[in-house]
VMD Tcl script that draws the C-alpha trace (Angstrom):
set ca {
  {11.97 -4.06 11.15}
  {8.41 -4.33 12.41}
  {5.88 -7.14 12.38}
  {3.91 -7.91 9.24}
  {0.90 -6.76 11.26}
  {2.15 -3.22 10.65}
  {2.37 -3.84 6.90}
  {-0.86 -5.75 6.30}
  {-3.50 -3.57 7.96}
  {-7.22 -4.21 7.63}
  {-9.24 -1.03 7.35}
  {-11.29 1.35 5.25}
  {-10.02 2.85 1.99}
  {-9.37 4.81 -0.10}
  {-5.91 5.70 1.23}
  {-3.74 4.16 3.94}
  {-1.68 7.32 4.36}
  {-4.47 9.85 3.83}
  {-7.41 8.01 5.41}
  {-6.25 5.22 7.72}
  {-3.28 7.14 9.14}
  {-5.16 10.38 9.98}
  {-8.03 8.36 11.43}
  {-5.62 6.52 13.74}
  {-3.91 9.79 14.65}
  {-7.24 11.39 15.56}
  {-8.11 8.43 17.80}
  {-4.74 8.64 19.56}
  {-5.06 12.38 20.11}
  {-8.60 11.98 21.43}
  {-7.22 9.58 24.06}
  {-4.40 11.89 25.12}
  {-6.54 15.04 25.10}
  {-10.12 14.05 26.02}
  {-10.92 17.24 27.97}
  {-10.62 19.74 25.12}
  {-13.66 21.86 24.34}
  {-12.34 22.48 20.81}
  {-9.98 20.63 18.49}
  {-7.85 22.21 15.80}
  {-6.13 20.07 13.18}
  {-3.72 21.49 10.60}
  {-2.91 19.36 7.56}
  {0.33 20.02 5.69}
  {1.85 19.17 2.31}
  {0.39 16.18 0.52}
  {-2.27 15.59 3.16}
  {-3.63 19.07 2.54}
  {-3.18 18.97 -1.25}
  {-5.12 15.76 -1.85}
  {-6.88 15.29 1.47}
  {-10.41 16.03 0.31}
  {-10.16 13.51 -2.53}
  {-8.81 10.92 -0.10}
  {-11.48 11.78 2.52}
  {-8.84 12.85 5.08}
  {-11.23 15.42 6.51}
  {-13.97 12.84 7.04}
  {-11.52 10.38 8.62}
  {-10.61 12.98 11.25}
  {-14.09 14.45 11.66}
  {-15.73 11.12 12.45}
  {-13.41 10.73 15.45}
  {-13.14 14.23 16.92}
  {-16.43 15.98 16.10}
  {-18.52 13.71 18.37}
  {-16.27 14.86 21.25}
  {-15.92 18.59 20.58}
  {-16.13 21.14 17.75}
  {-13.36 20.75 15.18}
  {-11.51 23.33 13.09}
  {-9.62 21.97 10.08}
  {-6.84 24.05 8.52}
  {-5.33 23.16 5.13}
  {-1.75 24.17 4.28}
  {-0.76 22.37 1.04}
  {2.12 24.75 0.40}
  {3.83 23.95 3.71}
  {5.93 20.79 3.98}
  {7.21 19.83 7.41}
  {10.76 18.37 7.41}
  {10.11 14.82 8.66}
  {7.64 13.67 5.96}
  {5.26 15.23 3.38}
  {2.21 13.90 5.23}
  {2.32 16.11 8.33}
  {-0.49 16.82 10.81}
  {-0.67 19.09 13.85}
  {-3.32 18.26 16.42}
  {-4.22 20.87 19.04}
  {-6.61 20.59 21.94}
  {-8.04 23.86 23.27}
  {-9.92 24.73 26.44}
  {-11.36 28.19 27.06}
  {-9.41 29.39 24.02}
  {-6.05 28.15 25.30}
  {-4.00 25.31 23.80}
  {-3.74 22.54 26.38}
  {-2.07 19.92 24.19}
  {-0.30 19.87 20.84}
  {0.96 16.91 18.83}
  {2.72 16.83 15.47}
  {2.56 13.45 13.78}
  {3.11 12.10 10.28}
  {1.30 9.47 8.24}
  {4.27 7.72 6.64}
  {2.46 5.15 4.48}
  {0.53 1.93 4.95}
  {-1.48 3.48 7.78}
  {1.56 3.88 10.02}
  {2.30 6.94 12.16}
  {5.68 8.35 13.14}
  {7.50 11.51 14.16}
  {10.95 12.61 15.29}
  {10.32 11.22 18.77}
  {9.20 7.79 17.63}
  {11.42 5.02 18.98}
  {11.48 2.47 16.18}
  {13.34 -0.14 18.21}
  {10.34 -0.58 20.53}
  {8.43 -2.36 17.79}
  {11.26 -3.99 15.86}
  {11.20 -7.78 15.87}
  {13.42 -8.74 12.91}
  {17.20 -8.65 13.52}
  {18.04 -8.73 9.79}
  {16.74 -5.91 7.61}
  {18.36 -6.49 4.21}
  {17.50 -9.24 1.79}
  {21.20 -10.02 1.35}
  {21.51 -10.93 5.03}
  {18.24 -12.84 5.05}
  {19.27 -14.84 1.97}
  {22.55 -15.66 3.66}
  {20.61 -16.87 6.71}
  {18.41 -19.00 4.42}
  {21.51 -20.48 2.74}
  {23.08 -21.36 6.08}
  {19.96 -22.85 7.66}
  {18.24 -24.32 4.60}
  {15.07 -22.43 5.54}
  {12.81 -20.39 3.27}
  {11.77 -16.75 3.48}
  {8.47 -17.62 5.12}
  {10.30 -19.65 7.75}
  {12.35 -16.57 8.61}
  {9.05 -14.74 9.14}
  {7.71 -17.54 11.34}
  {10.91 -17.65 13.41}
  {10.55 -14.03 14.53}
  {6.80 -13.52 14.34}
  {5.95 -16.79 16.08}
  {3.38 -19.37 14.93}
  {0.55 -16.99 15.83}
  {1.35 -14.97 12.70}
  {-0.50 -17.60 10.67}
  {-3.79 -16.78 12.38}
  {-3.31 -13.14 11.50}
  {-2.33 -13.87 7.90}
  {-5.37 -16.12 7.57}
  {-7.53 -13.19 8.64}
  {-5.74 -11.01 6.09}
  {-6.26 -13.59 3.35}
  {-9.94 -13.99 4.25}
  {-10.47 -10.23 3.93}
  {-8.58 -10.14 0.62}
  {-10.83 -12.88 -0.82}
  {-14.00 -11.28 0.52}
  {-13.05 -7.93 -0.98}
  {-12.43 -9.46 -4.40}
  {-15.72 -11.36 -4.39}
  {-17.61 -8.29 -3.23}
  {-15.96 -6.15 -5.88}
  {-16.84 -8.62 -8.63}
  {-20.52 -8.28 -7.74}
  {-20.69 -4.49 -7.61}
  {-21.46 -2.34 -10.63}
  {-22.07 1.35 -11.26}
  {-20.12 4.59 -10.90}
  {-17.48 5.13 -8.24}
  {-17.96 8.05 -5.83}
  {-15.92 11.22 -6.21}
  {-17.28 12.99 -9.27}
  {-14.95 11.61 -11.98}
  {-17.65 9.36 -13.38}
  {-15.40 6.29 -13.31}
  {-17.36 3.12 -14.02}
  {-16.60 -0.10 -12.18}
  {-15.10 -2.62 -14.61}
  {-14.26 -5.74 -12.56}
  {-17.53 -7.55 -13.23}
  {-17.40 -6.78 -16.97}
  {-13.79 -7.92 -17.30}
  {-14.56 -11.22 -15.60}
  {-17.58 -11.83 -17.84}
  {-15.64 -11.01 -21.02}
  {-12.74 -13.24 -19.97}
  {-14.78 -16.35 -20.77}
  {-14.87 -15.58 -24.52}
  {-11.10 -15.34 -25.01}
  {-8.35 -17.89 -25.60}
  {-6.92 -19.57 -22.47}
  {-3.89 -17.29 -22.20}
  {-5.90 -14.07 -22.60}
  {-8.65 -15.45 -20.37}
  {-6.13 -16.05 -17.60}
  {-4.74 -12.52 -17.80}
  {-8.23 -11.00 -18.01}
  {-9.17 -12.73 -14.77}
  {-6.10 -11.28 -13.05}
  {-7.18 -7.84 -14.28}
  {-10.68 -8.44 -12.95}
  {-9.49 -9.48 -9.50}
  {-7.17 -6.48 -9.21}
  {-9.91 -4.13 -10.41}
  {-12.37 -5.63 -7.92}
  {-10.20 -4.80 -4.92}
  {-9.08 -1.40 -6.21}
  {-12.66 -0.38 -6.97}
  {-13.76 -1.44 -3.51}
  {-10.93 0.62 -2.07}
  {-11.98 3.67 -4.11}
  {-15.45 3.24 -2.60}
  {-14.05 3.48 0.92}
  {-14.86 -0.10 1.93}
  {-12.73 -2.63 3.82}
  {-9.43 -3.63 2.24}
  {-5.97 -4.79 3.29}
  {-2.96 -2.52 2.81}
  {-0.62 -4.49 0.56}
  {1.46 -2.50 1.23}
  {-0.89 0.51 0.84}
  {-4.52 1.12 -0.03}
  {-3.54 2.66 -3.37}
  {-1.79 -0.57 -4.34}
  {-4.08 -2.98 -2.49}
  {-5.34 -4.79 -5.60}
  {-2.09 -6.30 -6.85}
  {-1.05 -8.95 -4.34}
  {-4.62 -10.20 -3.65}
  {-5.27 -10.54 -7.40}
  {-2.19 -12.67 -7.95}
  {-2.80 -14.87 -4.91}
  {-6.51 -15.28 -5.67}
  {-5.78 -16.18 -9.29}
  {-3.22 -18.81 -8.29}
  {-5.51 -20.22 -5.61}
  {-8.31 -20.58 -8.17}
  {-6.39 -21.70 -11.25}
  {-3.48 -23.69 -9.83}
  {-5.11 -25.29 -6.80}
  {-2.70 -23.74 -4.34}
  {-3.74 -24.78 -0.84}
  {-4.45 -22.24 1.87}
  {-1.29 -23.05 3.88}
  {0.84 -22.45 0.77}
  {-1.00 -19.20 0.05}
  {-0.35 -18.01 3.60}
  {3.35 -18.85 3.30}
  {3.48 -16.90 0.04}
  {1.73 -14.03 1.81}
  {4.42 -14.11 4.50}
  {7.17 -14.00 1.88}
  {5.45 -11.11 0.10}
  {5.22 -9.29 3.41}
  {8.92 -9.76 4.05}
  {9.83 -8.13 0.72}
  {7.39 -5.30 1.38}
  {8.79 -4.82 4.88}
  {12.34 -4.50 3.55}
  {11.25 -1.76 1.13}
  {9.35 0.00 3.90}
  {12.28 -0.23 6.32}
  {15.04 0.85 3.93}
  {13.13 3.23 1.65}
  {9.42 4.09 1.74}
  {5.99 2.84 0.68}
  {4.47 6.34 0.72}
  {3.43 7.88 -2.58}
  {3.80 11.31 -1.02}
  {7.42 10.51 -0.18}
  {8.76 8.54 -3.16}
  {5.96 8.49 -5.71}
  {3.87 5.57 -6.91}
  {6.97 3.39 -7.30}
  {6.82 2.99 -3.51}
  {3.22 1.80 -3.69}
  {2.52 -0.01 -6.97}
  {6.21 -0.84 -7.53}
  {6.64 -2.44 -4.11}
  {3.28 -4.21 -4.40}
  {4.36 -5.67 -7.74}
  {7.60 -6.90 -6.16}
  {5.67 -8.50 -3.31}
  {3.26 -10.24 -5.68}
  {6.09 -11.45 -7.94}
  {7.91 -12.95 -4.95}
  {4.75 -14.67 -3.71}
  {3.95 -16.10 -7.16}
  {7.51 -17.35 -7.70}
  {7.43 -19.15 -4.36}
  {4.10 -20.79 -5.23}
  {5.63 -22.02 -8.50}
  {8.50 -23.64 -6.61}
  {11.12 -20.97 -7.14}
  {14.43 -21.02 -5.28}
  {15.30 -18.21 -2.87}
  {17.40 -16.59 -5.61}
  {14.65 -16.87 -8.22}
  {12.13 -15.39 -5.76}
  {14.50 -12.50 -5.06}
  {15.00 -11.97 -8.81}
  {11.24 -11.88 -9.45}
  {10.77 -9.27 -6.73}
  {13.71 -7.20 -7.98}
  {12.19 -7.09 -11.48}
  {8.79 -6.17 -10.11}
  {10.22 -3.09 -8.45}
  {12.94 -2.23 -10.97}
  {10.50 -1.83 -13.83}
  {8.40 0.63 -11.86}
  {11.28 2.94 -10.96}
  {10.36 6.60 -11.41}
  {6.60 5.98 -11.41}
  {4.88 9.20 -10.35}
  {1.95 9.67 -7.99}
  {-0.36 12.19 -9.65}
  {-3.99 11.04 -9.24}
  {-6.77 13.04 -10.86}
  {-8.53 15.29 -8.35}
  {-6.66 13.55 -5.54}
  {-8.88 10.47 -5.92}
  {-7.46 6.95 -5.79}
  {-9.05 6.15 -9.15}
  {-7.24 7.50 -12.23}
  {-4.64 6.16 -12.95}
  {-4.45 4.14 -9.69}
  {-7.07 1.47 -10.37}
  {-5.76 0.67 -13.84}
  {-2.18 0.56 -12.56}
  {-3.15 -2.15 -10.06}
  {-4.48 -4.38 -12.85}
  {-1.42 -3.91 -15.08}
  {1.02 -4.39 -12.19}
  {-0.68 -7.64 -11.15}
  {-0.11 -9.05 -14.64}
  {3.43 -7.70 -14.63}
  {4.12 -9.49 -11.34}
  {3.22 -12.79 -12.97}
  {5.45 -11.93 -15.93}
  {8.35 -11.23 -13.55}
  {7.68 -14.56 -11.86}
  {7.80 -16.42 -15.20}
  {10.96 -14.64 -16.32}
  {12.75 -15.35 -13.03}
  {11.58 -18.98 -12.99}
  {13.11 -19.57 -16.42}
  {16.47 -18.27 -15.18}
  {18.95 -19.68 -12.69}
  {18.26 -16.70 -10.43}
  {21.55 -14.97 -11.14}
  {21.42 -11.29 -12.12}
  {23.44 -8.09 -11.80}
  {21.34 -5.84 -9.54}
  {19.90 -7.26 -6.33}
  {16.69 -6.33 -4.54}
  {18.44 -4.34 -1.82}
  {20.12 -2.14 -4.39}
  {16.85 -1.55 -6.25}
  {15.19 -0.53 -2.97}
  {18.04 1.91 -2.43}
  {17.70 3.28 -5.97}
  {13.94 3.58 -5.51}
  {14.50 5.74 -2.44}
  {17.05 7.93 -4.22}
  {14.84 8.25 -7.30}
  {11.81 9.09 -5.19}
  {13.60 11.86 -3.36}
  {14.87 13.26 -6.68}
  {11.34 13.41 -8.12}
  {9.87 16.93 -7.80}
  {7.10 17.23 -5.22}
  {4.49 18.04 -7.88}
  {4.72 14.37 -8.94}
  {4.30 13.00 -5.42}
  {0.64 13.06 -4.42}
  {0.17 16.83 -4.48}
  {-2.21 17.00 -7.47}
  {-0.06 19.75 -9.04}
  {1.71 17.84 -11.84}
  {1.38 15.12 -14.45}
  {-2.02 13.53 -14.94}
  {-3.50 15.59 -12.12}
  {-2.40 18.81 -13.84}
  {-3.94 17.77 -17.14}
  {-7.21 17.03 -15.36}
  {-7.08 20.46 -13.72}
  {-6.63 22.15 -17.12}
  {-9.61 20.36 -18.60}
  {-11.74 21.21 -15.58}
  {-11.05 24.90 -16.11}
}
mol new
graphics top color blue
foreach p $ca { graphics top sphere $p radius 0.5 }
foreach p [lrange $ca 0 end-1] q [lrange $ca 1 end] { graphics top cylinder $p $q radius 0.2 }
display resetview
């Protein structure tokens, strides 16, 4: 299991798998094939189906076109076996292919292929929550202390940078108004929701603020500005909203927020390692569902939850998103993505409350839910996994024509 640095990535939206990943891939190919006089990039499956809405073409063009002419080929009907987000990079000279590289954007901005040696970057010896909880029981340590043990104390500097960006993105999003780019005519709502929150009762006011914070980050992501994958761009509003709300309303200190961020990252890492956080692979349950689990775990820790209560909160956050499809309108990370972030942030706090009222005992553990999420995701037809051919995306297509 890799470092949290591979889970929490700072970069430009709107999509970690469709924007960040291809951009990184283009940079890597430019390094390995700098002498080409022409580049050819073929996008397959989900990358081709929703790439224009996610600005995949622009992410690749901005890297390769300054070096040499670029030809982009779109093959949405072709799915390569390793992952739905496949790319083939070719470097040509005098009409001949001098280098070829097939790589996949597997979610959260990470790249992999059949030749990738995972062990080179693995730093955690335990990769299931059951084993980590057993380690916590035996040592008396918390989840965040397990993170510190294997990441080293320097992880706190990185998580502080992550937290700073999360806060900045929320504050920036709360100031911005107007229509989001992309042609859907979606109005920004974060500022309005925050203003309206003041006129409601304390309980509704609190929830309205959480909505506003989640909307702020998600709307910034949809605009292609700087966000943190948590664990993806499409679900980047959930964890920051919950942490920001608790830091503002419950006077949680920065060190405690960073520890909660570490715990959230651990739960996200387990889902990424044992299942997937890619909407193209397992649907939106792997993005919004995992993000909700991460936020629920972080909140429960901040409210003094035990390791079993924290695990329970995370399990509920993911369990109640099982089967969630990824079918954005026009391939844009806007409808229903932005709204889902706001609702999932509130649901994370509900899961935290429910788990905190219990003794932490329950029938289905987090590891099993991660396993079920993977199975469910692979059973979902491809038209409901970021291909813009089913569900909400299909309805939008009908109306357009």
